[in-house]
Each structure stands twice: as structure tokens, then as C-alpha cells.
GUVEXBA-378030 format. One record per residue (C-alpha): residue number from 1; residue in three letters; x, y, z. Coordinates in nm, 3 decimals. Layout:
# residues N
<rec><num>NUM</num><residuo>ALA</residuo><X>X</X><Y>Y</Y><Z>Z</Z></rec>
...
***
This chain:
# residues 115
<rec><num>1</num><residuo>MET</residuo><X>1.932</X><Y>13.982</Y><Z>5.688</Z></rec>
<rec><num>2</num><residuo>GLU</residuo><X>2.043</X><Y>14.290</Y><Z>5.877</Z></rec>
<rec><num>3</num><residuo>MET</residuo><X>2.122</X><Y>14.084</Y><Z>6.186</Z></rec>
<rec><num>4</num><residuo>PHE</residuo><X>2.325</X><Y>13.841</Y><Z>5.978</Z></rec>
<rec><num>5</num><residuo>LEU</residuo><X>2.529</X><Y>14.124</Y><Z>5.825</Z></rec>
<rec><num>6</num><residuo>MET</residuo><X>2.583</X><Y>14.273</Y><Z>6.170</Z></rec>
<rec><num>7</num><residuo>ALA</residuo><X>2.706</X><Y>13.937</Y><Z>6.304</Z></rec>
<rec><num>8</num><residuo>VAL</residuo><X>2.945</X><Y>13.898</Y><Z>6.008</Z></rec>
<rec><num>9</num><residuo>CYS</residuo><X>3.082</X><Y>14.250</Y><Z>6.060</Z></rec>
<rec><num>10</num><residuo>LEU</residuo><X>3.134</X><Y>14.189</Y><Z>6.433</Z></rec>
<rec><num>11</num><residuo>ALA</residuo><X>3.306</X><Y>13.856</Y><Z>6.362</Z></rec>
<rec><num>12</num><residuo>PHE</residuo><X>3.535</X><Y>14.021</Y><Z>6.107</Z></rec>
<rec><num>13</num><residuo>PHE</residuo><X>3.615</X><Y>14.300</Y><Z>6.351</Z></rec>
<rec><num>14</num><residuo>GLY</residuo><X>3.695</X><Y>14.044</Y><Z>6.624</Z></rec>
<rec><num>15</num><residuo>VAL</residuo><X>3.928</X><Y>13.851</Y><Z>6.393</Z></rec>
<rec><num>16</num><residuo>ALA</residuo><X>4.105</X><Y>14.173</Y><Z>6.290</Z></rec>
<rec><num>17</num><residuo>VAL</residuo><X>4.157</X><Y>14.279</Y><Z>6.653</Z></rec>
<rec><num>18</num><residuo>SER</residuo><X>4.283</X><Y>13.931</Y><Z>6.744</Z></rec>
<rec><num>19</num><residuo>ALA</residuo><X>4.528</X><Y>13.931</Y><Z>6.452</Z></rec>
<rec><num>20</num><residuo>MET</residuo><X>4.666</X><Y>14.271</Y><Z>6.551</Z></rec>
<rec><num>21</num><residuo>ALA</residuo><X>4.705</X><Y>14.161</Y><Z>6.915</Z></rec>
<rec><num>22</num><residuo>PHE</residuo><X>4.880</X><Y>13.840</Y><Z>6.811</Z></rec>
<rec><num>23</num><residuo>GLY</residuo><X>5.114</X><Y>14.029</Y><Z>6.579</Z></rec>
<rec><num>24</num><residuo>ALA</residuo><X>5.204</X><Y>14.276</Y><Z>6.853</Z></rec>
<rec><num>25</num><residuo>ALA</residuo><X>5.264</X><Y>13.997</Y><Z>7.105</Z></rec>
<rec><num>26</num><residuo>THR</residuo><X>5.493</X><Y>13.794</Y><Z>6.878</Z></rec>
<rec><num>27</num><residuo>SER</residuo><X>5.694</X><Y>14.070</Y><Z>6.712</Z></rec>
<rec><num>28</num><residuo>GLY</residuo><X>5.969</X><Y>14.051</Y><Z>6.976</Z></rec>
<rec><num>29</num><residuo>VAL</residuo><X>5.993</X><Y>13.672</Y><Z>6.940</Z></rec>
<rec><num>30</num><residuo>ARG</residuo><X>6.059</X><Y>13.695</Y><Z>6.565</Z></rec>
<rec><num>31</num><residuo>GLU</residuo><X>6.340</X><Y>13.947</Y><Z>6.615</Z></rec>
<rec><num>32</num><residuo>GLN</residuo><X>6.495</X><Y>13.734</Y><Z>6.890</Z></rec>
<rec><num>33</num><residuo>GLN</residuo><X>6.485</X><Y>13.419</Y><Z>6.675</Z></rec>
<rec><num>34</num><residuo>ALA</residuo><X>6.642</X><Y>13.600</Y><Z>6.381</Z></rec>
<rec><num>35</num><residuo>ALA</residuo><X>6.928</X><Y>13.721</Y><Z>6.603</Z></rec>
<rec><num>36</num><residuo>THR</residuo><X>7.001</X><Y>13.376</Y><Z>6.753</Z></rec>
<rec><num>37</num><residuo>LEU</residuo><X>7.014</X><Y>13.173</Y><Z>6.430</Z></rec>
<rec><num>38</num><residuo>GLY</residuo><X>7.358</X><Y>13.060</Y><Z>6.325</Z></rec>
<rec><num>39</num><residuo>THR</residuo><X>7.482</X><Y>13.265</Y><Z>6.032</Z></rec>
<rec><num>40</num><residuo>GLU</residuo><X>7.752</X><Y>13.017</Y><Z>5.926</Z></rec>
<rec><num>41</num><residuo>VAL</residuo><X>7.493</X><Y>12.749</Y><Z>5.849</Z></rec>
<rec><num>42</num><residuo>ASP</residuo><X>7.282</X><Y>13.000</Y><Z>5.658</Z></rec>
<rec><num>43</num><residuo>LYS</residuo><X>7.582</X><Y>13.115</Y><Z>5.453</Z></rec>
<rec><num>44</num><residuo>ALA</residuo><X>7.678</X><Y>12.756</Y><Z>5.367</Z></rec>
<rec><num>45</num><residuo>LEU</residuo><X>7.325</X><Y>12.673</Y><Z>5.254</Z></rec>
<rec><num>46</num><residuo>ALA</residuo><X>7.286</X><Y>12.998</Y><Z>5.061</Z></rec>
<rec><num>47</num><residuo>SER</residuo><X>7.607</X><Y>12.938</Y><Z>4.867</Z></rec>
<rec><num>48</num><residuo>MET</residuo><X>7.487</X><Y>12.603</Y><Z>4.734</Z></rec>
<rec><num>49</num><residuo>PRO</residuo><X>7.287</X><Y>12.584</Y><Z>4.409</Z></rec>
<rec><num>50</num><residuo>GLU</residuo><X>6.926</X><Y>12.477</Y><Z>4.463</Z></rec>
<rec><num>51</num><residuo>ARG</residuo><X>6.733</X><Y>12.200</Y><Z>4.300</Z></rec>
<rec><num>52</num><residuo>PHE</residuo><X>6.369</X><Y>12.110</Y><Z>4.343</Z></rec>
<rec><num>53</num><residuo>PHE</residuo><X>6.385</X><Y>11.927</Y><Z>4.678</Z></rec>
<rec><num>54</num><residuo>ALA</residuo><X>6.757</X><Y>11.870</Y><Z>4.726</Z></rec>
<rec><num>55</num><residuo>ARG</residuo><X>7.090</X><Y>12.038</Y><Z>4.683</Z></rec>
<rec><num>56</num><residuo>ASP</residuo><X>7.357</X><Y>11.928</Y><Z>4.435</Z></rec>
<rec><num>57</num><residuo>THR</residuo><X>7.621</X><Y>11.878</Y><Z>4.702</Z></rec>
<rec><num>58</num><residuo>ALA</residuo><X>7.615</X><Y>11.822</Y><Z>5.074</Z></rec>
<rec><num>59</num><residuo>PRO</residuo><X>7.709</X><Y>12.115</Y><Z>5.299</Z></rec>
<rec><num>60</num><residuo>ALA</residuo><X>8.074</X><Y>12.133</Y><Z>5.405</Z></rec>
<rec><num>61</num><residuo>PHE</residuo><X>7.986</X><Y>12.076</Y><Z>5.771</Z></rec>
<rec><num>62</num><residuo>SER</residuo><X>7.816</X><Y>11.739</Y><Z>5.717</Z></rec>
<rec><num>63</num><residuo>VAL</residuo><X>7.981</X><Y>11.399</Y><Z>5.742</Z></rec>
<rec><num>64</num><residuo>PRO</residuo><X>7.980</X><Y>11.203</Y><Z>5.413</Z></rec>
<rec><num>65</num><residuo>PRO</residuo><X>7.784</X><Y>10.877</Y><Z>5.424</Z></rec>
<rec><num>66</num><residuo>PRO</residuo><X>7.989</X><Y>10.559</Y><Z>5.450</Z></rec>
<rec><num>67</num><residuo>VAL</residuo><X>8.050</X><Y>10.371</Y><Z>5.127</Z></rec>
<rec><num>68</num><residuo>VAL</residuo><X>7.864</X><Y>10.039</Y><Z>5.130</Z></rec>
<rec><num>69</num><residuo>ASN</residuo><X>7.911</X><Y>9.769</Y><Z>4.870</Z></rec>
<rec><num>70</num><residuo>VAL</residuo><X>7.559</X><Y>9.670</Y><Z>4.774</Z></rec>
<rec><num>71</num><residuo>PRO</residuo><X>7.534</X><Y>9.343</Y><Z>4.587</Z></rec>
<rec><num>72</num><residuo>THR</residuo><X>7.358</X><Y>9.374</Y><Z>4.254</Z></rec>
<rec><num>73</num><residuo>VAL</residuo><X>7.047</X><Y>9.165</Y><Z>4.207</Z></rec>
<rec><num>74</num><residuo>PRO</residuo><X>6.922</X><Y>9.071</Y><Z>3.862</Z></rec>
<rec><num>75</num><residuo>LEU</residuo><X>6.611</X><Y>9.256</Y><Z>3.750</Z></rec>
<rec><num>76</num><residuo>GLU</residuo><X>6.420</X><Y>8.932</Y><Z>3.691</Z></rec>
<rec><num>77</num><residuo>VAL</residuo><X>6.464</X><Y>8.830</Y><Z>4.055</Z></rec>
<rec><num>78</num><residuo>LEU</residuo><X>6.330</X><Y>9.164</Y><Z>4.177</Z></rec>
<rec><num>79</num><residuo>LEU</residuo><X>6.033</X><Y>9.146</Y><Z>3.941</Z></rec>
<rec><num>80</num><residuo>ALA</residuo><X>5.956</X><Y>8.790</Y><Z>4.056</Z></rec>
<rec><num>81</num><residuo>GLN</residuo><X>5.961</X><Y>8.900</Y><Z>4.422</Z></rec>
<rec><num>82</num><residuo>ILE</residuo><X>5.733</X><Y>9.195</Y><Z>4.351</Z></rec>
<rec><num>83</num><residuo>GLU</residuo><X>5.495</X><Y>8.975</Y><Z>4.151</Z></rec>
<rec><num>84</num><residuo>ARG</residuo><X>5.483</X><Y>8.719</Y><Z>4.434</Z></rec>
<rec><num>85</num><residuo>HIS</residuo><X>5.414</X><Y>8.997</Y><Z>4.685</Z></rec>
<rec><num>86</num><residuo>VAL</residuo><X>5.130</X><Y>9.138</Y><Z>4.472</Z></rec>
<rec><num>87</num><residuo>ARG</residuo><X>4.974</X><Y>8.794</Y><Z>4.432</Z></rec>
<rec><num>88</num><residuo>LEU</residuo><X>4.988</X><Y>8.729</Y><Z>4.808</Z></rec>
<rec><num>89</num><residuo>GLU</residuo><X>4.829</X><Y>9.067</Y><Z>4.879</Z></rec>
<rec><num>90</num><residuo>GLN</residuo><X>4.555</X><Y>9.004</Y><Z>4.622</Z></rec>
<rec><num>91</num><residuo>ALA</residuo><X>4.487</X><Y>8.663</Y><Z>4.776</Z></rec>
<rec><num>92</num><residuo>ALA</residuo><X>4.463</X><Y>8.820</Y><Z>5.121</Z></rec>
<rec><num>93</num><residuo>ALA</residuo><X>4.220</X><Y>9.083</Y><Z>4.991</Z></rec>
<rec><num>94</num><residuo>GLU</residuo><X>4.005</X><Y>8.820</Y><Z>4.818</Z></rec>
<rec><num>95</num><residuo>SER</residuo><X>3.992</X><Y>8.604</Y><Z>5.131</Z></rec>
<rec><num>96</num><residuo>PHE</residuo><X>3.885</X><Y>8.909</Y><Z>5.333</Z></rec>
<rec><num>97</num><residuo>LEU</residuo><X>3.609</X><Y>8.986</Y><Z>5.083</Z></rec>
<rec><num>98</num><residuo>LEU</residuo><X>3.481</X><Y>8.628</Y><Z>5.104</Z></rec>
<rec><num>99</num><residuo>ASP</residuo><X>3.479</X><Y>8.618</Y><Z>5.485</Z></rec>
<rec><num>100</num><residuo>PRO</residuo><X>3.529</X><Y>8.965</Y><Z>5.640</Z></rec>
<rec><num>101</num><residuo>THR</residuo><X>3.648</X><Y>8.933</Y><Z>5.999</Z></rec>
<rec><num>102</num><residuo>VAL</residuo><X>3.865</X><Y>9.148</Y><Z>6.221</Z></rec>
<rec><num>103</num><residuo>GLU</residuo><X>4.128</X><Y>8.875</Y><Z>6.240</Z></rec>
<rec><num>104</num><residuo>SER</residuo><X>4.157</X><Y>8.845</Y><Z>5.863</Z></rec>
<rec><num>105</num><residuo>LEU</residuo><X>4.171</X><Y>9.224</Y><Z>5.827</Z></rec>
<rec><num>106</num><residuo>HIS</residuo><X>4.457</X><Y>9.269</Y><Z>6.074</Z></rec>
<rec><num>107</num><residuo>GLY</residuo><X>4.635</X><Y>8.942</Y><Z>6.004</Z></rec>
<rec><num>108</num><residuo>ARG</residuo><X>4.999</X><Y>8.932</Y><Z>5.896</Z></rec>
<rec><num>109</num><residuo>THR</residuo><X>5.077</X><Y>8.847</Y><Z>5.538</Z></rec>
<rec><num>110</num><residuo>THR</residuo><X>5.329</X><Y>8.581</Y><Z>5.443</Z></rec>
<rec><num>111</num><residuo>SER</residuo><X>5.506</X><Y>8.809</Y><Z>5.197</Z></rec>
<rec><num>112</num><residuo>PRO</residuo><X>5.878</X><Y>8.854</Y><Z>5.271</Z></rec>
<rec><num>113</num><residuo>LEU</residuo><X>5.861</X><Y>9.216</Y><Z>5.149</Z></rec>
<rec><num>114</num><residuo>VAL</residuo><X>5.647</X><Y>9.331</Y><Z>5.442</Z></rec>
<rec><num>115</num><residuo>HIS</residuo><X>5.840</X><Y>9.465</Y><Z>5.741</Z></rec>
***
């Protein structure tokens, strides 16, 4: 038990010394990075209100996305495509369970929704 405690203390001491050496070696790098960052980008981002993962508006220095006319598709058509895709995937899984081979595992599905 005493040897175990001694080994734990020596390991903790080694980790502490390594952490102090790493902190001393990288302190100049942190100061240099802070000095070289662009302050105009930081000011633009800081002035925008924050949301959970995104901002309300795009920064002033970004290019707005092009406006694309997307044709509307009826909801029933989308649901039918998703249902067909799920049925094809279930059929592929059932055929793999009946006869598991490498070819059937890595084979392409016939679903049009797969890229």
C-alpha cells in the first residue's frame, strides 16, 4: 500500500511539473496569437446578438447567399418518397439477415434518396 501511494504521489508530481513546463513554454504563443487576430472581425461579431448556435443576422463583411427559386413539392409526394426509401432499406436489412454476406452488406440500395 505504501508503494502504491508513493507511485501515485510521484505520478502526480510528474504531471504537475509537466503542466508547469508546458504553460511556461506556450505563454509567449498565446500573447502572440492574441496580438495578431483581426480586431475588426471580432468587433463585428461582438456587436451581433447571439442565439444558441447561430446569429440573427450575417456579419457585414459576408456576401449574402444568392436567391434561388425552389419549386414547392406537395407534402404527400415527399412522404411517399420517404416511405418508399424506408421500405427499400428495411427490405435490404431483411435480405442481409436472411443471407449475411459481405456483398449484401456493402451493396448499393436502389433508393433514389441515397447519394
